[in-house]
C-alpha positions in Angstrom: -183.8 67.0 12.7 -182.2 70.3 12.9 -179.8 71.1 15.2 -177.2 74.4 15.2 -175.2 75.4 18.1 -172.7 78.0 18.9 -169.3 77.4 20.0 -170.2 79.4 23.3 -172.8 76.9 24.3 -171.3 75.5 27.7 -173.8 72.9 29.4 -172.6 73.4 32.5 -173.6 76.7 32.6 -177.5 76.3 31.8 -178.5 77.8 35.0 -177.9 80.9 33.5 -179.5 80.4 30.2 -183.3 80.6 29.1 -185.0 77.5 27.3 -187.3 78.2 25.0 -190.0 75.1 24.1 -192.2 75.3 21.0 -194.7 72.3 20.6 -196.3 72.4 17.2 -198.7 69.8 16.0 -195.8 67.9 13.9 -193.2 68.0 16.5 -191.1 70.9 18.4 -188.2 73.1 18.8 -186.3 74.5 21.3 -183.8 77.1 21.8 -181.3 78.0 24.2 -180.1 81.7 24.7 -177.7 83.5 27.0 -178.1 86.4 29.3 -177.5 88.9 26.3 -180.7 86.9 24.5 -178.7 85.4 21.9 -179.6 82.1 20.6 -176.6 79.4 21.4 -178.5 76.5 20.6 -181.4 75.6 18.4 -182.9 71.9 17.8 -186.1 71.2 15.9 -187.3 67.9 15.4 -190.6 66.0 14.0 -192.4 63.5 16.2 -192.4 62.5 20.1 -190.9 65.1 22.5 -187.1 64.1 23.7 -187.7 63.7 27.4 -184.4 61.9 27.5 -182.3 64.4 26.0 -179.2 65.2 28.1 -179.7 69.1 27.2 -183.6 69.1 28.7 -182.4 67.4 31.8 -180.2 70.3 32.9 -181.7 73.2 35.2 -182.4 76.4 33.4 -182.7 79.9 35.0 -185.9 80.6 33.0 -188.1 78.2 30.5 -190.6 79.8 28.3 -193.3 77.4 26.6 -195.4 78.0 23.7 -197.8 75.3 22.1 -199.1 76.3 18.7 -202.5 74.3 17.6 -205.2 74.4 15.2 -207.8 73.7 17.4 -207.2 75.2 20.5 -205.3 78.2 22.2 -204.0 78.8 26.3 -205.5 81.6 27.8 -203.7 82.8 30.7 -205.5 82.8 34.1 -205.0 86.6 34.6 -207.1 87.3 31.2 -209.6 84.2 31.6 -213.3 85.3 32.6 -215.4 82.3 33.9 -218.4 84.3 32.6 -216.8 84.3 28.7 -216.1 80.6 28.9 -218.6 79.5 26.4 -217.2 82.3 23.8 -213.6 81.1 24.4 -214.8 77.9 23.4 -217.1 78.4 20.6 -214.2 80.8 19.0 -211.7 78.2 18.8 -214.1 75.4 17.1 -212.7 74.7 13.3 
């Protein structure tokens, strides 16, 4: 596990921070950034997502999620067109 923390991280102020979570095939990474978009905490780990993490139990102003995969991608609802559904599927078959 890699963990980097800035001394300015104040866990009583998480409602003012942004939590960014990146799920990758081998594990996950997450970062906490302040209002100035400076990353003040970073953690990356292989294996299961730590649902019991004290930091991840906090409320945040914003949560961003990114999912990396070799076999699929997420398609936002705003750009999804049902008539192109088969093409979306065929474009991501390995």
